[in-house]
TIVOVEX-332206 format. One record per residue (C-alpha): residue number from 1; residue in one letter; x, y, z. Coordinates in Angstrom, 1 decimal. Each point is the difference from the previous one (the first is absolute). Layout:
BEGIN
+-----+------+--------+--------+--------+
:  nr : rest :     c1 :     c2 :     c3 :
+-----+------+--------+--------+--------+
: NUM :    A :      X :      Y :      Z :
...
+-----+------+--------+--------+--------+
***
This chain:
BEGIN
+-----+------+--------+--------+--------+
:  nr : rest :     c1 :     c2 :     c3 :
+-----+------+--------+--------+--------+
:   1 :    X :   80.3 :   72.2 :   89.6 :
:   2 :    X :    3.6 :   -0.7 :    0.5 :
:   3 :    X :    3.1 :    1.9 :   -1.2 :
:   4 :    X :    1.0 :   -2.8 :   -2.4 :
:   5 :    X :   -3.0 :    0.8 :   -2.2 :
:   6 :    X :    1.0 :    3.7 :    0.0 :
:   7 :    X :    3.5 :   -0.8 :   -0.9 :
:   8 :    X :   -1.0 :   -2.4 :   -2.8 :
:   9 :    X :   -2.3 :    2.6 :   -1.5 :
:  10 :    X :    2.0 :    3.1 :    0.7 :
:  11 :    X :   -0.8 :    1.8 :   -3.3 :
:  12 :    X :   -3.7 :   -0.2 :    0.8 :
:  13 :    X :    0.4 :    1.0 :    3.7 :
:  14 :    X :    2.4 :    2.8 :   -0.8 :
:  15 :    X :   -2.8 :    2.4 :   -0.9 :
:  16 :    X :   -1.9 :   -0.8 :    3.2 :
:  17 :    X :    3.1 :    0.7 :    2.0 :
:  18 :    X :    0.4 :    3.3 :   -1.8 :
:  19 :    X :   -3.6 :    0.9 :    0.9 :
:  20 :    X :    0.7 :   -0.6 :    3.7 :
:  21 :    X :    3.5 :    1.6 :    0.0 :
:  22 :    X :   -0.1 :    2.6 :   -2.7 :
:  23 :    X :    3.4 :    1.5 :    0.9 :
:  24 :    X :    1.7 :   -3.1 :   -1.4 :
:  25 :    X :    1.4 :    0.3 :   -3.5 :
:  26 :    X :   -0.4 :   -2.6 :   -2.8 :
:  27 :    X :    3.8 :   -0.5 :    0.1 :
:  28 :    X :   -0.1 :   -0.8 :    3.8 :
:  29 :    X :   -2.9 :   -2.4 :   -0.5 :
:  30 :    X :    1.8 :   -1.7 :   -2.9 :
:  31 :    X :    3.1 :   -0.5 :    2.3 :
:  32 :    X :   -2.3 :   -1.5 :    2.7 :
:  33 :    X :   -1.0 :   -2.8 :   -2.4 :
:  34 :    X :   -2.5 :   -1.4 :    2.5 :
:  35 :    X :    2.5 :   -0.3 :    2.9 :
:  36 :    X :   -1.8 :    1.1 :    3.2 :
:  37 :    X :    3.1 :    1.0 :    1.9 :
:  38 :    X :    1.0 :    2.3 :   -2.9 :
:  39 :    X :   -3.4 :    1.5 :   -0.2 :
:  40 :    X :   -0.1 :    0.7 :    3.8 :
:  41 :    X :    3.5 :    1.7 :   -0.2 :
:  42 :    X :   -1.1 :    2.2 :   -2.9 :
:  43 :    X :   -3.2 :    1.0 :    1.8 :
:  44 :    X :    2.1 :    0.8 :    3.1 :
:  45 :    X :    2.3 :    2.3 :   -2.0 :
:  46 :    X :   -2.8 :    1.7 :   -1.9 :
:  47 :    X :   -2.3 :    0.7 :    2.9 :
:  48 :    X :    2.5 :    0.2 :    2.9 :
:  49 :    X :   -1.9 :   -2.6 :    1.9 :
:  50 :    X :    1.4 :   -2.5 :    2.5 :
:  51 :    X :    0.4 :   -3.7 :   -0.9 :
:  52 :    X :   -2.8 :   -1.2 :    2.3 :
:  53 :    X :   -2.5 :    2.4 :   -1.4 :
:  54 :    X :    0.9 :   -0.9 :   -3.6 :
:  55 :    X :   -0.3 :   -3.7 :    0.8 :
:  56 :    X :   -3.5 :    0.6 :    1.4 :
:  57 :    X :   -1.1 :    2.1 :   -3.0 :
:  58 :    X :    1.2 :   -2.6 :   -2.4 :
:  59 :    X :   -1.8 :   -2.7 :    2.0 :
:  60 :    X :   -3.2 :    1.9 :   -0.1 :
:  61 :    X :    0.4 :    0.7 :   -3.7 :
:  62 :    X :    0.6 :   -3.7 :   -0.7 :
:  63 :    X :   -3.1 :   -1.0 :    2.0 :
:  64 :    X :   -2.1 :    2.4 :   -2.0 :
:  65 :    X :    1.0 :   -1.6 :   -3.3 :
:  66 :    X :   -2.2 :   -2.6 :   -1.5 :
+-----+------+--------+--------+--------+
***
């Protein structure tokens, strides 16, 4: 799956993102609006992770989506 599909169907994927990264609020996810860079930035802030690790986590999550 590619990110364009996630972005285009953000309302449907938002719940799945929330399952993976439960510290994110609904307001934060609404602001993301499917933009990967914004999602990664919010995950970095919420979890105190570095950019490389967040990118890897998002890649793994994306690969697990069908």
